[in-house]
N, C-alpha and C positions, 0 to 999 in steps of 0.2 A: 653642115653640107658634108661632114666627113665622120660619120658616128662612130667609125672606128677610130678615131684620133683621140690621144690622150696627151695632156701638156704636163710639163714640168717647169715650175718657174724658179729662177735663181734666187728669188727673195727669200723662199724657204730655208735656205742654207746660209743665212748669215750666223754669225756667232751672238751668243747673246752679250748683252752691253755690257756685264760684268765679268766676261771671261778674261783671264788674266793673260792669254796669248795676244790680246789686242794692244797691250802696254806699249810695244815697239812701235805702234802706228799712229799713237796720238800726236796731233798737230799742235805744237806748244801755243803759236799764234792765235789759235781758237780754242784751245783745250779741249779739243774734241777728237775721237777716233776719224782717220780717214776711212770712211766706209766705202770708197770708191775703188778698192783694189782687192786682189785676192787674199791677202791676209785676214780680210774680215768675214771671210766665206769658208766653209767646211767643204771645199770641192772634194776631198776625198769621199765623202759621205755620198754626195752629188753623182761622182762618177760610179760609185757602187750602185745607186738607184738605177743609173742609166744602163749599166751593164746587166742588172737584174730584169730591167724591163727587156733588152735585146735577148738576153737568154731564154726569155718566155716566149720570144716571136722567132727564133733562129729558124725553124722549121715549120713555118706557119700553116704550109699546105693550101688548099683550096679556099675560097673567100677573099673578102677584100684585104688588100694591103695594109699591114698595121701602120700606123703613123705616130709618130712622137714629136710634139713640138716643143721644143725647149726655148725658153723665153728668158732673157734677162741682159743686163747691161754689159756683162763682160763674157758672155758666152762665146763670142766671137774671137775673143782673146786668148782663149784657153787650148793650146796646141792639141791635146788628147780629145777633147770634145769636138773640135772642127773636123778631125778626120772621121767622125761619125755621121755628119751631116751630108745630106743629098742636096739640100737648098741652104742657102745662107741669105738671109736679108738684114738690113741694118736701117733703121729710120733715122734720118738725119734731123737734126732741130737746131734753131737759130737760139743765140743765147737769151734774148728777151722771152721767146716760149718757154724755154726751160725754165727759167726764174718763175713765170707765171705758173707753170703746171705743178712746179715744187711747191708753191704756196698752198695748193690744194690736196696735198698728200700729208698724210699723218707717219712720222718717222719715230721709231724707237732706239735709241732717245732722239729728241727732236733736234734739228738743225740749230747751232749756235749762231749767233750775230756773226757774219764775215766768213762762215763755212763754204757758202756758195763760191764767192769769189776767190779765196784762197786754196779750195780744195775741189768741189764739183766740177766747175767749169774748166779749170786746168787738167783735171784728170779726164775729163770727157774728150778733150783735144788730145791728150796724151793716148789714150786707148784706142780712139779712133784712127790716129796716125799709124799705131802699132799693125792695125788690122790691113793696111794698104797693101802689103805684101800678097794678100790673098786676093787672087784676081777673079774669084768666082762669087763674090758678095754682090748682091742686088742692093744698091743703095737707092732708098725710097725717102721722098719729101715726108717726114713725119708731121707736118703741118696741114697736109693735104687732108681732104675729106676722108673719114676713116674707112666709109663703105668703099670708096674707090681703091685705097689701098689693100682692103681686104680681098676685093673681087679679083685684082691683079695677082695677089699672092696665091689665092684659091684656084686661079686659072692655071697656074704653073704646077700647084700640086696635083690638080687633076691630069695635066699632061703628063707627069711623072708617073702617075699612078697608070695611066692608059699605056704608057711605054713599057712598064714592068709587065703589065698584062699581057702583051702580045708577043 
């Protein structure tokens, strides 16, 4: 729908599981790193990549407006990143759906028993609460039909493009 769009996924910036800087983030009760916080990510590298992308389009001239879609569970919690966003969306999810979806994902390293209850869900709630100060986030039901959610977001992006074009 937007051939000029590029994506950047936060998952690409996770530190390697054997990275020494992760040691302070080990949760003793489950003997597992807390992967649900910024200390588990190379945010400096992500910001460099975003800045590099932005520099390439700082004076894009005629043609379609360049679009960068940044996706990830913590992107709306990062104060520098959120300053770059023209649109912000957060897909909400209930605990049961979250548990079910995690069962079908492959993590490196895999979740240990108790990790979801001890770390994932509490961090989801904490990170979501931290976002509440931002009044420009559109909250969407992550359990809704994906096509419906996509069409809503796509309509907003198209409106943004049309506004910038005129």
